N, C-alpha and C positions, 0 to 999 in steps of 0.2 A: 758349164754347170756339171758338178759330178753326177754320175748315173743314178746313185741312190737318191739323191735330192730330186732329179728330174722325174724319177718314177713316182715320187710322193706328191708332186705339185698338182696334178689333176684332182687330187682328193683334198689336199690342204688348201689350195686357193679358194674353192667354193665354200669350205667351212669357215675360213677366216672371214670371208665376205659375209657369210650368214651371221657370224657374231657381230660384225660391225654394223650390218643392217638392223639387227635386233637392238643394239645399243642406240641407234639413231631412229628408232621406230616411230617417234612422234614428229619426224621431219621427212615427209614423203619425198621432197625433192632430193634430199641427201641419200635416202635409201635407194632411190632410183638410180642415182649416180654410182653408188657403191655396187649395185647389181651389174650395170653396164660395164664398169671398169674391171670388176672381177671376172666377167665372162669374156671380155676382150683379152685379159691376160691369160685366162684358161685356154682360149683359142690359139694364142701364140705359143704357149708352152706345150699344148697338145700337138701342134704341128711339129715342134722340135723333137718331141717324144716319137711321133710316128716316123720322122725322118731317120731317127737313130735305129728304129726297128724294122723299117721297110724292107730290108734285105733279108729278113728272117732272123735277125740278132735277137737274143733273149737277154734283156737287162734285169739284173737282180737288184731289188730295192732293199728295203730294211727288214729286219726281223725284230718284231716288237717284244718288249718285256725283258730283254737281255737273256732270254732262254735260247739254248742251242736248237737247231733243227733236229728232229721234227716237231719239237715242243713249242717253239716260237711261231709267231704268226708272220708268214712271208708275204712280201709284195713283189711282184715281177711285172715287167712290161715286155709283152711279146705279141705277135699276131695271133689271133685277130683282135685281142683286147685293145692294143694301141690304136688300131684303125677305128674301133668303135668309140674310143674316147675322143678321137678327133672329130668324128661325125656328131657325137653328143655335143661337143663345144660349138660346132656350127649351127645345129638346131637350137641349142639354148641361146646363143647370141641373136639368132634371127627372131626368136620368140620374145627376147628382151626388147628388141627394137620395135616389134609389133605391139608389145605391151604399153609403149609410150602413148598410143592412142586408145588402149583398151582397159588398162588398169589404172583407176583413178586414185586420188589421195586416200579415200576411205579404205579401199582394199590394201593400200600400202601401209597405212597406220595399223591395219589388222595383221601385218606381218607377212605380206605376200613375198617381198623380196628375200627375206631370211628363209622362209619355207622352201621357195624355189631354188635358192642356192644349196640349201641342205639336201634337197632331193637330187640335184645334179652331182653333189659330192658323193652321195650314197650310190648312185648309178655308176659313176666312175670307180668307186671302191670295188663294186662287184666285177667290173671288167678287168681290174688289176690284181685281184687276190689270187693267191695260190693255195688257199686253205678252205676246206669245206665249211667249217663252222663260221669262219669269217664271211664266206659268201652268204650264209644264212643271216648273219647280223646286218649286212648291207641291205638285204631284202627288207628286213624289219624296220631299219632306219628310213628307207625309201617309203615304206608303208605309212609310217607315222607322219612324215612330211606331206605325203599325198593326201592323207585324211585332213590335215590342216588346210591344204589348198582346196580340197572338195567342199569344205564347210566354211569357207572364208566369208560368204555372205549371210550365213546363218539362216538361210531359207529352209522351209519345211522339206521341199524336194531335195535339197542338198543333203540334209540330215538323213533322209531315207536312202539316198544313193550311197552316202558314207557308210551307213550301217550294213548295206549289202557288201560294199567293198571290204569293210573290215571283217565281216563274217567269213567271206570266202578267203580273204587274205590270211586270217588266223587258222582256218581249216588247212590251207595249203602249207602254212608254216609248221603245223603239227605233223603232217606227213613228212615234210623235209627233215625236221628235227629227229623223228624216229629213224628215218633212213640214214641220217648221218651217224646216229648212235650205233646202228647195226653195222655200218661200214667201219666204224672205229673198232668195234669189236672183232671184226674179221681181219683188218689189216694192221691194227695197232697204231695208226697214225691218221691224222686229218689233213696232212699235206697231200695235195692232189697228185703230184708227180711221184711221191713215194708210195702212196696208196695204189696208183696205177701199176707201179713196178711189182708191188706185193701181190696184186690180183693176177698179174700175168704169170707169176711163178707158183700159183697154187690152183688146185682143181676147183671147178665150180661147186658151190655149196648152196644149200637152201637159204643161208643167211645172206649171201651176196645177191641171190635172185630176188628175195624179199626186199632187200634194201634198194635194189634197182627199181622195183615196182613202186615202193613208197616215194622214192625221189622223182619218178616219172609222174606219179599222181600230184605231188606237191608242186612241181615246177610247171606241169601242164595246167594246173589250176591258175597259177600265177600268169601264165601266157595266154590263158583264155581258150585253150584248145577244147574241142568237142570231147566229151559231153559237158564240160565245165564252162561253156561259153556264155550262157545267158545273163550272168551277172554283169558282164562288161558293158553292153549297150545300156543296161539299166542304171549304170553309174556315170558313164562318161558325159551323158547328155545334161547332167546337172551342173557341171563345172563350168567356170568362165572359159571362154574359147581359147585363150592363151594357155590355160592350164590343160584343157582337153588336147591341145596340139602337142604338148610335151608329153602327156600320158600316152597319146596314140603313137608318137614317134619312138619313145624310149622304154616305157614300163613293160609292155608285152614283149619287146625285143630282149629286155633284160631277162625275162623268164625263159625265152628260147635260148639265150646265150648260155644260161645255166644248164639247160638240157644238152646243149652241144658240148659243154665242158665235161659234163658227167658222162655222157654216153660215148662221145668220140674220144675225150681225153682219158677218162677213168676206165671205162669198160672196153675201149679199143674198137668201137664201131667205126668201120672205114679202114681199120688197120689189121683185120683178121682176128680180133679179140674173141675169146671163147664164148662169151655170152651173146655175141652179136646175132647168131642164127636164131636164137629163141626169141630175141626181142624184135626182130624185124617185122613179123606179121602184125604185131600190136601197134608198132609205130606207123606202119603203112596204112592200117585201117583208120587210126586216129587222124592221120593227115588227110586221107581221102574224104572222111566224113566232115572234117572241119572246112575243107575247101568248098565242097558242094553245098552243105547246109547253110553256111554263112554267106556264100554268094547268093543263094536263093533268098535268104533273109533280107539282104540288102535290097533285092528287087521289090520286096513288099513294103518298103518304107518310103515315106515322103518327108519325114523330119530329117534334115540334113545330118544332124549329129548322130542319130541312130543308124542312118544309112552308112555313114563313114565308119561308125564303130563296128558294124558287121563286116565291112571290108578289111578293117584292121585285123580281125581274127582270121578271115579267110586267107590273108596274106601270110600269117603265121603258119597256116596249114601248108602252103607251098614250101616254106622252109623246112617244116617237119617231114614233108615228102622227100625233100633232098637229103636229109638225115637218114631217113628210113632206107635209102638205097644202099647204104653201107658200103660206099666206095669213096676213094680219095677225091674223085671228081664231084661226087655227090656232096661231100663236105665243102668243097670249094663253091658249088653252086649255092649252098645254104648261106655261106658268108657273103657272097655277092648279093644274094636276095636281101639279106638283113640290112646291108649298107644302103642299097637303093630304097628299101621300104621305109627305113627311119626318116629319110629326107622327104620322100613323096607324101607319106601319110601326115606328117606334121604339116606340110605345106597345104594339103587339102583342107585340114581343119582351119588353118589361118584364112584360106579363101572362103570357106563357109561363113566364117565370122564376119568377113567384109560383106558378103551377100546379105547376111542378116542385118548388118548396119545400114546397107543401102535400102533394103526393102522393108525392114521392120518386122520380118518374120523368119522363123526357122523352117516353115513349111514350103516345100518346093512349088506347090500349087499357087502360092501367093507371091512368088518371085518372078523375075524376068527383066529383059531390057538392058542387061549389063553391057552387051556388045555396043549398043548405040550411046549409052550414057557414060560408060567407063571402058572404052576399047582397050586401054593398056591392061586393066585388070583382066578382061576377057582373054587376052593373049597370055598373060602370066599364069592364069588359072588353067588354060588348056594344057600347059606343060604337065603338071601332076596328073590331070585327068587322063590324058592320052598315055602317060607313062604307067599308071595303074592299070589301064586297059590293055597294056602290052603292045602298043602300036609302035612300029619301028620309025625312026632310029633311037628311040628314047630308052632309058635304063630299064624300064619294066619289060621291054621286049627281049633284051639280052638275058634278063634274070629268068624269065619264063622259058626262053629257048634253051638255056643251059640245063635247067632242071628237067625239062621234058625230054630233051635229047639224051640226057644221061639216064633217065628212067628206061628208055628203050635199050641203051647199051648195057644197062645193068640187069636186063632180063625181067623188068617189071613194067611192061608196056601199058598194063591196066592203070597203073598209077599216073603215067604220063597222059593217057586218054582222059582220066578224071580231071587232070590239071587243065587239059584243053577245054573240057566241058565247062568247068568253072571259069575259065578265062573268057569263054563266049558270053557267059552270063554277066561277067564283070564288064565287058565291052557294052552290052546293052544298058546295064545300070548306069555306067559312067556317061554314055551318050545321052540318056534321058536327063541325067543330072545337069550336064552342061547345057543342053538344049533348053531345059526349063528355066535355069537361072540366068542364062546369058542371051539366048536367041529369041525366045518367044516375047511378045509384048508384055509389059507389066500389067498386072491386074487393075482394071479401072483407070489405066493411064496415070497411075499415081507417080508423082515426082519423087525421085529417089534422093536420099541424103548423099552428099559427097563423101568420098573415101578419104581416110587420113594417108598422107604421103608415107608415114612410117610403116603402115601396113603394106603398102605396095613395095617399099624397099625390102621389107623382110621377105615377102614372097619372091621378089626378084633374086635375092640371094640363094634361096632354095631352088627355084626354077633354074637358075644359072648352073647350080651344081648338078641338077638332074641332066640338063643338056650336055654338060662336060662329060658326065659318065656315059651318056648315050653316043656321043660323037666320037669318043675315044675310050671304049670299054676295056681295051687290052691291059691298061695299067692296073685297073681294079681286079680284073680276072687274074693277073699275076699275083696281086696281093692276096686274093682269095685262095689261090693254089698254095702259096707260101704258108697261109693260115692253116690250111688242111694239113700240110706237112708238119707244122709245129704242133697241132693237136695230136697227130699220130705219134709224135716222138715223146709225148708226156710218159708213155708207158715204157 
């Protein structure tokens, strides 16, 4: 397959699937089949794309509209975007398999498959674009799809959650659009590579600093970083669990990827770029506050969805801490952490959904007994739980180890110490979670409902990926280092 076509397929295949699912909306069995086929094809094509770029190769796709660069909108496939597209395909396929036992005909008639595929296409578009305005457009397309998924049951709590989600989403979009406008005024282009080269050749100005602050505020809001974090737990708990798993795995990481692209690729953080020194204190403080506040927030929760939502944000704090180190190894740590986190956090939400199905409650105090009644589930669920807690030899251990070690090497030991403190709180939180849901006796000796095989298969796929990273972390670390080099070469 030609490179230009291969680069486009991770976006085109989900959107073609979304159109087909929309046309077949009244036939739930057909829309379900369309979703599964489209995501299986996406997984195969994403693997081929990753294989072509894994050595650090940059594949140039199409330039839309027939305009020459820098006026046309470019698509490129390079690390880390190609790796994130592959992980997105894995999580989306696992979620589609899980949805066989979670999403019924009513939700499929309401457009679940079309909205889900459109959101996956928008996420992939953000990972593959080389244009700032196009990046903004993909965020807004993902927001529209996400709002449709959030309100698919049309319940009052879902409408309330969607209003919060839309309000903060539009506020972030406003900051991003203003920042992009100022960047265009300073560099004369929206192409990220060309804008990075232009910034490297000109002295720092008030316009470029203000643009950086606006983009930081907008994308930090999308990623749920402190102090913009409270909207996320208030929104995620209203969605169907399959949707919440996709949100937890993908949407906050999409926001952090944009931060990585802007600050590492555009402003040269990690490559000695001029604005880096002024930005680092702010990025470090945001990261530290996000890690500690959200890990503590998780400890105070007994609702599984809210508890996991706080951990979603706390893990973005670790990624932000790695970016704030402003070193090449720090960028590699951020990419490693992002890949690990997408898989683990989607898996945790899927596991929480199965606990809810068995016990009939989202409240941890009303759950229990999974070890005796569903030992396979308890084993599969232990993998993401231990990985999030950072227990060796799972992927979360290496992700935290690389970030904390690099913080000491980069002369920011206080950031590593805060990461350790937040890690201890995460261990306590996850130990209580697994113990309450799996080890203790169920309340009143209540008989639990059996779990669907599709749910266990989906969790098995993601737990297997987590184990593979943990047992052989070298290949992912190599990909992360090549990703850091690729980001540094944008300027």
